[in-house]
N, C-alpha and C positions, 0 to 999 in steps of 0.2 A: 414186652414186660415179662418179668419173672413170675412164674406161678407153679405151684405143685399140682400135678394132674394124676388122677387115678386112671391108669391105662390097662389094668387087669385086676382081677379080684384077688384079695389076700390080706394079710396083716399089713399095717401101715408101712413098715420098712420094705415090704415086697411090692406093694401096690402103687406107691407114690413115686413120681419122677419129677424132678425140678427141670422145667423147660422154659424156653423163650416162646411166648405165644402172643397172638394179636390181642389187643384189648377187646373186651366183649362189646357187642353191639347193644346200643341203648334202645329200650322199648317204652311204651306208655306206662306211666306209674312207677317207673324205675329211676334210680339215681346211679350215676357213676361216682365211685368214691375212691380217692387215693387213701389206701388203707394204712392206718397208723398201728393198729393192733388187732389181733383176732384171738378170741377166747376159744378154748377147746371144749368139746363135749363128747360123750360116748357115741352119740349119733354119727360123729365124724369117723369114728372107728368102724361102726357098723356099715357106713357107706363104702369104706374101703373094701369091706368083705362082701358088699352087695346085698346085705340082709336088711337094710333100713328101708322102710316103706316108701320114702320119698327119694330114693337113690336115682339120680338121672342117668341117661345113657352114657356109655363110655365114649371118649374120654371126658372127664369133668374135674373141676376144682372144688374140693369140699371146704368146709369152714362156715358155720352158721352165724357166728356172732362176731361183730366187728365194730370198730370205731375208726373215724377218719374224716377227711375233708371232702365235701361235695364239689366235684369239678364239672359236672354236666347233669342236667335234669331232663327227664323224658316228658312227653306230653301228659298234662293233667297233674303233674307232681306239684306238691305244695312247698317242698324244700327249695332252697335257692343256692346257686353257686356260691361257694365260700362258707356255707354253713358247716359247723363242726357237729357231727352226729354220731350217735350210737344206734346200731341198726341190726335187723335180721337181714342176712344177705340173700341174694338170688341163687342160693346153692342148688335148689331143685331145678334151676335152669342150666346148671353146670358151671356157674360163675360165682363161687364162694369166696371166703375171706382169706384163704391161704395164698395170697397173691399181692402184687404191688397195687393192682387196681381190681375192684370188684363191683358187681352190681348189688344194690341194696333196694329193698322194698320201701317206697316212699311212705306208705301207711304204717310201716313198722320201723320208721326212722324218727328218732327223738333228739331234740337239741341237747347238747351236753352242757350242764351247768359249769360255771367257771371253776367251782371248787372241786370238780371231778377231773382226774387226769385220764389220759387215753387208755391206760391199762384197766383202770376201774370201769371206764365207760364200756369197754368191750365185754367185760365180765358181768355187767349189771342187768341188761334187759331181760334175757330169757330166764335166769334163775329167780329174780325177784318178781317179775310179772307172773311167773308160774306159781310161786308161793302165794302171792296176793290172790290170784284167781282161785286157788284151792282153798285157802284158809278164810278169806273174806267173802268171796262171791259164792263159792260152792258149798262150803261147810258152815259158814256163818259162825266161826269160832267166837265164843263168848269169854269175857273176862272171868277168871276163876275156873274155867274148864281145864282138863288135862289133855295136852297135845303130845302124841307119840310121833317123833320124827325118825323114820327108818332110814338108815344110810346118812346119818347126820353130818358126816365129814365131807360129803360130796358137795358139788356146786349148788345144786338145788336144795339139798338137805340143809346146808349151812345157812342159806337164805331163809328157809322155813323156821329154823331155830330162832334167828334174829326177829323175824316177823311175829312169831308166836309170843316172844317176850314183849314186843311192842303192844300186842293186843291183850296183854294181861293174863295169858295162860300159864299154867304150870307145865314146863317143857321137860319131857323125858326123851332122850335121844339114844339111838343105838349106833355102835361103831364096831369095826372089825379087828382093831388092834388097840393096845393100851395107849399108843401115841395118838391115834385118831380119837379115842375116848377123851384124852386130855384136851385135844383141840375143840371138841364139842363143848366141853366144860368151860373153856375159855371164851367161847362164843356166848355163853349165858345159859346153857342147859342146866336145869335144876338137878337132874339125875342123868347119868349116862350108863347104859348097859353095854358091856363088852361082850358082843354076841359070840366071840370066839371061845369064851369060857363060861357063859351063863345062858340059861333059857330065857328068851325075851319075855314071853307071856308071864312066867312066874316072877321074873324080876320086876316087871311093871307093876303087878299086883302087890308085891312085897314093898315096893317103894311108894305105893300110893294107898296105904292102909287097907289093903285088900280089894280096892277098886281097880278097875282097868283104866283105859283111856277113853275120853269122849270123842276125840278125833285122831285118826292115824293118817299120817302123810307118808305115802309109800311110792318112792321112785325106784324101788328095787325089784319087787315082784318075787316070784318063786316061793321058796319056803318061808321067807320073811313075811309075805302076805298071809300065809297060813297062821303064823304066830300072832299077827295082829288080829286075826279073826278070833283067836282064843282069848284075847284080853280086851276086846272092845266092849264098852259099857252098853247098857240098855239105851236105845235110841242114839247109839254112837254112829259116827260117819267115818268110813274108810275112803280116803282119797287115792284113786289110781292115777299116779303121775307118770310112771314109765316102768321099764323092765331092765334095769341095769344089770341084773343077774343073768339076763339072757333067757330066762324061763317065764312063761306066761302062766300064772296059776289058774286052776279051775275053782269056780265059786260053789261052795256047798250052800245052795239057796235055803235049805231048811234052817240054817243058823240065822239068816236074815229075818226069817219069820219069828223064831223063838226070841230073838233079842230086839225086835222092831228096829233093826239097824239098817243103814243105807250104805251101799257101795256106789261111790260117785266118781264119774270120769272127770278128769281135768285136762283140757287141751286149750291152752292159752291162745294158740294160733288161730283157732276157729273163730274167735271174736273179730278177727280182721274183716271177714266178709259178713258175719251175721249180726254183730252189734258193736260197731266201732266205738260207741260212747263208753263201753266198759273199759276199753284200752285207755281212753283219756282219763277216766276216773281213777284207774289204778296208777297211771303215770303221775298224776298230780299228787296223790297220797304218798306214793313212794318217794318222790322228790322232796316232799316236806320232811319225811322221816330221815332221808339221807342228809338233808341240810341240818337237821337237829342232831346228827351224829348217831342216830339209833340204828341205822342200816348201813352196811358197807361191805362190798365184796372182798373176800379174803383171797389174795393171790399168793399161792405157795411157791410158784416157780415161773420164770420167764425164759423163753428161748428165742434166738434169732430165727428169721424165716428159714434159713438154710438147715436148721435142726428140727423142723416140724415133725418128721417121722419119729425122732427120739422123744419129742414132747408127747405125741400121741401114744407112744409105747408106755411112757410113764403113767399115763392116764389108764390105759388098758390093763396094766399090771397092778392097778390100785395103789400106786405109790404116792399119789398126790392127795392133798387136802384142799378143800375149797376149789379154786379155779387155777388152771394153767393157761398162760397167755403167750402167744407168739408176737414178737415185735417186728414191724416191717419197715415202714418209712419213718 
């Protein structure tokens, strides 16, 4: 089968090599999937560089998010041959979605509804489950509260804007260019701050009658996190989603005391082992909202499998909005 493999550390164009490899061996709790589409995320770029915490040993195939057809099931798996699934791949085992066949985690594989196509399915699970885990489970975002979504034009940020609207929040998003600001506005953000030309904290307070945000959804980290600290409200919650900026901020704990605020970690994947009922709860709610038309992944670009390095480069250079997807079979 054809698969992209990381055989040395570097940027995607340098690290990836398209090769003919043997299909991966199946193990307990795993599925073999004929991949239809694989969505891209910054962790795939970080794996090429060797800086992601779950980077497997060389050589390996990256690609965390996929959709496709189950062709074989491992011991203990609940999925069946012939099921059409969206799933988290076995990327940390070295067999991710940038290939004609991949391994998928049975307990992170969900049936694809008829109304959802393969591209949407590949781009749906990680962004929307992450947004649900942060806003519903961890922050308990309430109707009428103000939600600040940092990096709103990204895959996870765009999911958070949509979910914030569904939950009845007033949504303020940040974006790095006027084009991305327009994208966030089209998704339903009430206010968008172009952080390339405006101070985030001051803009949030100005747009909210002098108040800040009740909840900040932060997949960016770095200086953007510091800005959210400056404008979070009394008893506010800052959700730590990730570090797309590449910088892990330091927390001035004295501010948490003064504002009675919470800094809350959000790692959707941890519920797989610790509380799988949370996954099922989020899955059912998200599917209902998708069926109602309230949630939908935005796919700004698609690439064939052969152009995967170019697709990752567009993501790395912050040229994409929403999700970028590689089409395979």
